[in-house]
C-alpha positions as a Markdown table, in Angstrom:
| # | Residue | x | y | z |
|---|---|---|---|---|
| 1 | Unk | 7.4 | -28.4 | 4.4 |
| 2 | Unk | 3.9 | -28.1 | 2.6 |
| 3 | Unk | 2.6 | -30.6 | 5.1 |
| 4 | Unk | 2.4 | -28.1 | 7.6 |
| 5 | Unk | 0.6 | -25.3 | 6.3 |
| 6 | Unk | -3.0 | -24.9 | 6.3 |
| 7 | Unk | -2.6 | -22.2 | 3.6 |
| 8 | Unk | -0.2 | -21.3 | 1.0 |
| 9 | Unk | 0.0 | -18.2 | -0.9 |
| 10 | Unk | 2.4 | -16.4 | -3.4 |
| 11 | Unk | 3.4 | -14.7 | -6.5 |
| 12 | Unk | 4.9 | -17.9 | -8.7 |
| 13 | Unk | 8.2 | -18.0 | -9.3 |
| 14 | Unk | 10.6 | -20.0 | -12.2 |
| 15 | Unk | 13.2 | -20.4 | -9.2 |
| 16 | Unk | 10.0 | -22.3 | -7.4 |
| 17 | Unk | 8.1 | -24.3 | -9.8 |
| 18 | Unk | 9.2 | -27.6 | -8.3 |
| 19 | Unk | 8.1 | -26.6 | -4.9 |
| 20 | Unk | 4.8 | -25.0 | -6.6 |
| 21 | Unk | 4.2 | -28.1 | -8.6 |
| 22 | Unk | 4.3 | -30.3 | -5.6 |
| 23 | Unk | 1.2 | -28.0 | -3.6 |
| 24 | Unk | -2.0 | -29.1 | -5.0 |
| 25 | Unk | -4.1 | -26.4 | -3.2 |
| 26 | Unk | -2.6 | -22.7 | -3.4 |
| 27 | Unk | -3.8 | -19.4 | -4.0 |
| 28 | Unk | -1.7 | -17.9 | -6.8 |
| 29 | Unk | -1.7 | -14.1 | -6.3 |
| 30 | Unk | -0.9 | -11.2 | -8.6 |
| 31 | Unk | 1.1 | -9.2 | -6.1 |
| 32 | Unk | 3.0 | -10.2 | -2.6 |
| 33 | Unk | 1.8 | -7.8 | -0.4 |
| 34 | Unk | -2.0 | -9.7 | -1.6 |
| 35 | Unk | -0.6 | -12.9 | -0.6 |
| 36 | Unk | 0.7 | -11.2 | 2.6 |
| 37 | Unk | -2.5 | -10.0 | 3.5 |
| 38 | Unk | -4.2 | -13.6 | 2.6 |
| 39 | Unk | -1.7 | -15.3 | 5.2 |
| 40 | Unk | -2.8 | -12.4 | 7.8 |
| 41 | Unk | -6.2 | -13.3 | 7.6 |
| 42 | Unk | -5.6 | -17.2 | 7.5 |
| 43 | Unk | -3.2 | -16.4 | 10.8 |
| 44 | Unk | -5.6 | -14.8 | 12.9 |
| 45 | Unk | -8.1 | -17.4 | 11.9 |
| 46 | Unk | -5.8 | -20.3 | 13.6 |
| 47 | Unk | -4.2 | -21.3 | 10.7 |
| 48 | Unk | -0.7 | -21.8 | 9.4 |
| 49 | Unk | 0.0 | -20.4 | 6.4 |
| 50 | Unk | 2.7 | -19.8 | 3.9 |
| 51 | Unk | 3.6 | -17.2 | 2.0 |
| 52 | Unk | 6.4 | -18.0 | -1.5 |
| 53 | Unk | 7.6 | -14.7 | -3.8 |
| 54 | Unk | 10.7 | -13.8 | -5.2 |
| 55 | Unk | 13.2 | -11.2 | -3.9 |
| 56 | Unk | 12.4 | -8.6 | -6.2 |
| 57 | Unk | 8.5 | -8.7 | -4.9 |
| 58 | Unk | 10.3 | -8.7 | -1.2 |
| 59 | Unk | 9.7 | -4.7 | -1.2 |
| 60 | Unk | 6.1 | -5.0 | -1.7 |
| 61 | Unk | 5.9 | -6.4 | 1.5 |
| 62 | Unk | 8.0 | -4.3 | 3.8 |
| 63 | Unk | 4.5 | -2.1 | 4.9 |
| 64 | Unk | 2.7 | -5.3 | 6.1 |
| 65 | Unk | 5.6 | -7.1 | 7.7 |
| 66 | Unk | 6.8 | -3.8 | 9.6 |
| 67 | Unk | 3.3 | -2.2 | 10.5 |
| 68 | Unk | 0.8 | -5.5 | 10.8 |
| 69 | Unk | 3.0 | -8.8 | 10.9 |
| 70 | Unk | 5.7 | -7.2 | 13.6 |
| 71 | Unk | 3.5 | -4.9 | 15.7 |
| 72 | Unk | 0.6 | -7.6 | 16.1 |
| 73 | Unk | 2.8 | -10.9 | 16.5 |
| 74 | Unk | 1.6 | -12.3 | 13.2 |
| 75 | Unk | 3.9 | -14.6 | 12.5 |
| 76 | Unk | 3.8 | -16.1 | 8.6 |
| 77 | Unk | 6.6 | -18.3 | 7.1 |
| 78 | Unk | 7.7 | -16.6 | 4.1 |
| 79 | Unk | 10.0 | -19.1 | 1.3 |
| 80 | Unk | 11.9 | -16.5 | -0.6 |
| 81 | Unk | 13.9 | -17.3 | -3.8 |
| 82 | Unk | 16.4 | -15.0 | -4.3 |
| 83 | Unk | 17.3 | -13.9 | -8.0 |
| 84 | Unk | 20.9 | -11.5 | -8.8 |
| 85 | Unk | 20.4 | -11.5 | -12.4 |
| 86 | Unk | 19.4 | -10.1 | -15.0 |
| 87 | Unk | 20.6 | -7.1 | -14.0 |
| 88 | Unk | 17.4 | -5.4 | -12.6 |
| 89 | Unk | 17.9 | -8.1 | -9.9 |
| 90 | Unk | 21.0 | -7.1 | -8.7 |
| 91 | Unk | 20.3 | -5.0 | -5.8 |
| 92 | Unk | 17.5 | -6.9 | -3.9 |
| 93 | Unk | 19.5 | -9.7 | -4.6 |
| 94 | Unk | 22.5 | -8.3 | -2.8 |
| 95 | Unk | 20.2 | -6.7 | 0.1 |
| 96 | Unk | 17.4 | -9.5 | 0.6 |
| 97 | Unk | 19.3 | -11.0 | 4.1 |
| 98 | Unk | 19.9 | -7.7 | 5.2 |
| 99 | Unk | 16.4 | -6.2 | 4.5 |
| 100 | Unk | 15.4 | -9.5 | 6.4 |
| 101 | Unk | 17.7 | -8.9 | 9.2 |
| 102 | Unk | 16.7 | -5.0 | 9.3 |
| 103 | Unk | 13.1 | -5.5 | 9.6 |
| 104 | Unk | 13.7 | -7.8 | 12.5 |
| 105 | Unk | 11.8 | -10.8 | 10.6 |
| 106 | Unk | 13.0 | -14.3 | 11.4 |
| 107 | Unk | 10.5 | -16.6 | 10.0 |
| 108 | Unk | 11.9 | -17.3 | 6.3 |
| 109 | Unk | 13.8 | -19.0 | 4.3 |
| 110 | Unk | 15.8 | -17.9 | 1.4 |
| 111 | Unk | 16.4 | -20.5 | -1.6 |
| 112 | Unk | 19.7 | -19.3 | -3.8 |
| 113 | Unk | 19.9 | -21.4 | -7.1 |
């Protein structure tokens, strides 16, 4: 998966630790929308970006997906780890796929473990 990307950015997540450990060069971000913005710039510069994140931070990307990615045809692959526990992750864990479908964004992969 990582071989095809020119830029990888994201918010570290323990569920993605093996994926992250295999990446030599990535940009660690403090927020998901920060990673999404970096990826948008890379895409517009002709690069193939990937953003990785935990589903609890997906809410931070809704505005970028709906007001930047979708209207301007920016296609960034998203690798999303899905958490259901502890309890503060339960709601987002149950709606992650539905949220992606509602936004009509198709370039994502969910990692559920």
